[in-house]
C-alpha positions as CSV (number, residue, x, y, z in Angstrom):
1,X,110.6,87.0,100.6
2,X,111.2,90.7,100.5
3,X,112.3,92.7,103.5
4,X,109.4,94.0,105.6
5,X,108.9,97.8,105.3
6,X,108.9,100.0,108.4
7,X,105.4,101.0,109.6
8,X,104.6,104.6,109.0
9,X,101.6,106.6,110.2
10,X,100.7,110.1,111.1
11,X,101.3,111.8,114.4
12,X,97.7,111.5,115.6
13,X,97.0,108.1,114.1
14,X,95.6,105.6,116.7
15,X,95.1,102.6,114.5
16,X,98.9,101.7,114.0
17,X,100.7,98.9,115.8
18,X,103.7,101.1,116.6
19,X,103.8,103.4,119.6
20,X,105.9,106.3,118.2
21,X,108.1,108.7,120.1
22,X,105.8,111.6,119.4
23,X,102.8,109.7,120.9
24,X,104.8,108.8,124.0
25,X,105.8,112.4,124.6
26,X,102.3,113.6,124.1
27,X,100.8,110.9,126.5
28,X,103.5,111.7,129.1
29,X,102.6,115.4,129.0
30,X,98.9,114.7,129.3
31,X,99.2,112.1,132.0
32,X,101.1,114.2,134.5
33,X,103.7,111.5,135.2
34,X,107.3,111.1,134.3
35,X,110.0,113.7,133.6
36,X,109.3,116.6,131.3
37,X,112.2,118.2,129.5
38,X,112.0,121.1,127.1
39,X,114.6,123.3,125.4
40,X,114.3,127.0,126.2
41,X,113.8,129.4,123.3
42,X,115.0,133.0,123.0
43,X,111.8,134.3,124.6
44,X,112.5,132.4,127.8
45,X,116.0,133.7,128.4
46,X,116.8,137.0,130.0
47,X,118.9,139.6,128.1
48,X,122.5,140.3,129.1
49,X,121.6,143.6,130.7
50,X,118.8,142.3,132.9
51,X,119.0,141.7,136.6
52,X,119.4,138.0,137.7
53,X,116.8,138.6,140.5
54,X,114.2,140.9,139.0
55,X,114.8,139.8,135.4
56,X,114.2,143.4,134.3
57,X,116.7,145.8,132.5
58,X,118.9,147.3,135.2
59,X,118.8,151.0,136.0
60,X,121.8,151.0,138.3
61,X,123.6,147.7,137.5
62,X,126.3,146.1,139.6
63,X,128.3,142.9,138.9
64,X,129.8,140.3,141.2
65,X,133.3,138.9,140.8
66,X,131.8,135.8,139.1
67,X,130.1,138.0,136.4
68,X,126.5,138.0,137.5
69,X,124.6,141.2,136.9
70,X,122.2,142.6,139.5
71,X,120.1,145.7,140.1
72,X,121.8,147.5,143.0
73,X,118.5,147.9,144.8
74,X,117.5,144.3,144.3
75,X,120.8,142.8,145.5
76,X,121.0,145.2,148.5
77,X,117.5,144.1,149.5
78,X,118.5,140.5,149.1
79,X,121.7,140.9,151.3
80,X,119.7,142.7,154.0
81,X,117.0,139.9,153.9
82,X,119.7,137.2,154.2
83,X,121.4,138.9,157.1
84,X,118.0,139.1,158.9
85,X,117.3,135.4,158.3
86,X,120.8,134.5,159.5
87,X,120.2,136.5,162.7
88,X,116.9,134.7,163.3
89,X,118.5,131.3,162.8
90,X,121.4,132.2,165.1
91,X,119.0,133.3,167.8
92,X,117.1,130.0,167.5
93,X,120.4,128.1,167.6
94,X,121.5,129.8,170.7
95,X,118.1,129.1,172.4
96,X,118.5,125.4,171.5
97,X,122.0,125.4,172.8
98,X,120.9,126.8,176.2
99,X,118.1,124.2,176.3
100,X,120.5,121.4,175.6
101,X,122.9,122.7,178.3
102,X,120.2,122.7,180.9
103,X,119.0,119.2,179.8
104,X,122.6,117.9,180.1
105,X,122.8,119.3,183.7
106,X,119.6,117.5,184.6
107,X,120.8,114.3,183.1
108,X,124.1,114.5,185.0
109,X,122.2,114.9,188.3
110,X,119.7,112.1,187.5
111,X,121.9,109.2,188.9
112,X,122.4,111.0,192.2
113,X,118.7,111.9,192.5
114,X,117.7,108.3,191.7
115,X,120.0,107.0,194.5
116,X,118.5,109.5,197.0
117,X,115.0,108.4,196.0
118,X,115.8,104.7,196.4
119,X,117.3,105.5,199.9
120,X,114.2,107.4,201.0
121,X,111.9,104.7,199.7
122,X,113.8,102.0,201.6
123,X,113.9,104.1,204.8
124,X,110.2,104.6,204.6
125,X,109.5,100.9,204.1
126,X,111.4,99.8,207.2
127,X,109.1,98.3,210.0
128,X,110.5,97.5,213.5
129,X,108.8,94.9,215.7
130,X,109.8,93.0,218.9
131,X,111.0,89.4,218.5
132,X,109.5,86.4,220.4
133,X,112.0,85.7,223.2
134,X,111.2,82.0,223.1
135,X,112.4,81.7,219.5
136,X,116.0,81.9,218.5
137,X,117.2,83.8,215.4
138,X,120.2,85.4,214.0
139,X,119.2,88.8,215.3
140,X,118.8,87.7,219.0
141,X,116.9,90.3,220.9
142,X,117.5,92.9,218.4
143,X,114.8,94.2,216.1
144,X,114.6,92.8,212.6
145,X,114.3,95.1,209.6
146,X,111.9,94.1,206.8
147,X,112.7,95.8,203.6
148,X,110.3,95.6,200.7
149,X,112.4,93.8,198.2
150,X,109.5,93.2,195.8
151,X,109.5,96.8,194.7
152,X,110.6,96.7,191.1
153,X,111.0,99.3,188.4
154,X,107.9,101.5,188.1
155,X,105.8,100.4,185.1
156,X,105.3,103.5,182.9
157,X,102.2,103.6,180.8
158,X,102.8,102.8,177.1
159,X,102.1,105.5,174.6
160,X,98.9,105.3,172.7
161,X,98.3,106.6,169.2
162,X,94.5,106.7,169.7
163,X,94.3,108.7,172.9
164,X,95.3,112.4,172.4
165,X,96.7,112.7,175.9
166,X,98.9,109.7,175.5
167,X,100.1,110.2,171.9
168,X,103.9,110.4,171.8
169,X,105.2,113.7,170.5
170,X,107.9,114.1,167.8
171,X,111.2,115.3,169.0
172,X,112.0,118.9,168.0
173,X,114.2,119.2,164.9
174,X,117.8,119.8,165.7
175,X,118.9,123.2,164.4
176,X,122.4,123.3,162.9
177,X,124.6,126.3,163.4
178,X,123.9,128.7,160.5
179,X,126.7,130.2,158.4
180,X,127.2,133.9,158.9
181,X,128.2,134.6,155.3
182,X,125.7,135.7,152.7
183,X,125.8,133.6,149.5
184,X,125.3,134.8,146.0
185,X,121.9,133.6,144.7
186,X,123.3,132.6,141.4
187,X,126.9,131.2,142.0
188,X,126.4,130.2,145.6
189,X,129.7,131.7,146.6
190,X,130.2,134.2,149.5
191,X,129.0,137.7,148.6
192,X,130.1,141.0,150.2
193,X,128.8,144.5,149.6
194,X,132.4,145.6,148.8
195,X,132.7,142.9,146.1
196,X,130.0,144.6,143.9
197,X,131.4,146.6,141.0
198,X,129.3,149.3,139.3
199,X,128.6,148.7,135.6
200,X,128.4,151.4,133.0
201,X,126.8,150.4,129.7
202,X,127.5,152.6,126.6
203,X,124.2,153.3,124.8
204,X,123.9,152.9,121.1
205,X,122.4,156.3,120.8
206,X,123.2,158.9,123.5
207,X,120.2,161.0,122.5
208,X,117.7,158.3,123.4
209,X,116.2,158.2,126.9
210,X,115.7,155.1,128.9
211,X,112.3,154.3,127.4
212,X,113.6,154.8,123.9
213,X,116.5,152.4,124.7
214,X,114.2,149.7,126.1
215,X,112.1,149.6,123.0
216,X,115.1,148.9,120.8
217,X,116.5,145.4,120.2
218,X,120.1,146.7,120.1
219,X,120.6,149.0,123.1
220,X,124.2,149.1,124.0
221,X,127.6,148.9,122.3
222,X,131.2,148.2,123.3
223,X,132.9,151.1,125.0
224,X,136.0,150.8,122.7
225,X,135.0,149.2,119.4
226,X,131.4,150.4,119.3
227,X,130.3,146.8,118.4
228,X,126.7,146.0,119.3
229,X,126.3,144.0,122.5
230,X,123.9,141.1,122.9
231,X,123.4,137.6,124.3
232,X,125.4,136.2,121.3
233,X,128.4,138.5,122.0
234,X,130.7,137.5,124.8
235,X,131.6,140.6,126.8
236,X,133.4,141.7,130.0
237,X,133.3,144.4,132.6
238,X,136.5,146.4,133.5
239,X,136.7,146.9,137.2
240,X,138.3,150.4,137.4
241,X,135.9,152.1,135.1
242,X,133.0,149.7,135.0
243,X,132.9,149.9,131.2
244,X,131.5,146.9,129.2
245,X,133.6,145.8,126.3
246,X,133.5,142.7,124.1
247,X,135.8,139.8,124.8
248,X,137.2,140.2,121.3
249,X,138.3,143.7,122.3
250,X,139.9,142.3,125.5
251,X,141.9,139.7,123.6
252,X,143.0,141.9,120.7
253,X,143.5,145.3,122.4
254,X,143.3,145.5,126.2
255,X,145.5,142.5,127.0
256,X,148.4,143.9,125.0
257,X,149.2,146.7,127.6
258,X,146.6,145.7,130.4
259,X,145.4,149.3,130.6
260,X,141.8,150.5,131.1
261,X,141.0,152.5,128.0
262,X,138.6,154.8,129.9
263,X,140.6,155.7,133.0
264,X,144.2,154.7,132.0
265,X,144.6,152.6,135.1
266,X,146.6,149.4,135.0
267,X,144.6,146.2,135.0
268,X,145.1,142.9,136.7
269,X,143.7,139.7,135.5
270,X,141.0,139.9,138.2
271,X,140.0,143.3,137.0
272,X,138.6,141.8,133.8
273,X,135.2,140.2,134.8
274,X,133.5,138.1,132.1
275,X,129.8,139.0,132.1
276,X,127.5,136.0,132.5
277,X,124.9,136.2,129.7
278,X,121.8,134.2,128.7
279,X,121.6,131.9,125.7
280,X,120.3,132.7,122.3
281,X,118.1,129.7,121.7
282,X,120.5,128.1,119.3
283,X,122.3,124.8,120.2
284,X,125.7,126.4,119.6
285,X,125.3,129.2,122.1
286,X,127.4,127.4,124.7
287,X,124.8,127.8,127.4
288,X,122.7,125.0,129.0
289,X,119.2,125.7,127.8
290,X,117.3,122.6,128.8
291,X,114.7,122.7,131.5
292,X,113.6,119.6,133.3
293,X,110.7,118.9,135.7
294,X,110.6,115.7,137.7
295,X,107.1,114.5,138.4
296,X,105.7,111.3,140.0
297,X,106.4,108.1,138.1
298,X,103.5,105.7,137.4
299,X,104.3,102.3,138.9
300,X,102.9,99.1,137.5
């Protein structure tokens, strides 16, 4: 007997006995269940000179120490908004703290108040009456005190989920103490206004205005070597001058004497900020370009 051949059929064939990978992916996308994953193309990735918040080409770009580029107006608005939110959360936290303090005081006084209530209840239930002189008892001619010993713990009504007035209420959510530092929206690290470095891109053609630059595919070049910049070209920002140069220029020229070619200032290692860039759509770009969306899983 010869070896059985593998079943082959078209992508949209429904008469085959084999459930192909293409059919499974198509059914998963149409059903609305399962995890969808797709590799991003070049059109879905921002350019290297675009703001990480607005995703638009920057007019007045600034860069963080981690190399994320922002529009100055956008990042200042973000920092102001975060500080406002932190102030609101801190105010709510202080209010909760005061409420907890007053509640603890009431709880600390509860045992004393309960003892007073028990004493007053027993005092009010004492009944004095004369004894029969012809009967002998432990109290002699004295009065006997009858204390209501049958009084047990008060029976509180049980909560009901069907009567609105008796429905138990959920306890308020405990607010944790908010952090006072503003975090970078991309790196998640503390961000200060003084950490932002102004960036100066060198245009490919100085005679072109902003609109003319935006309509071109190649807009900026390295400040030293005049190589064209893009998502496929690793580049860095020099802190003293804010100039953008390629990493190849940094390794071959700038690291030899650690001097800023624009201002002549001495550079430290922290003054060379690698600029975070988007991918190119190719698998060898070195950037994670897969997007995943987790959706409900159909259970059998």
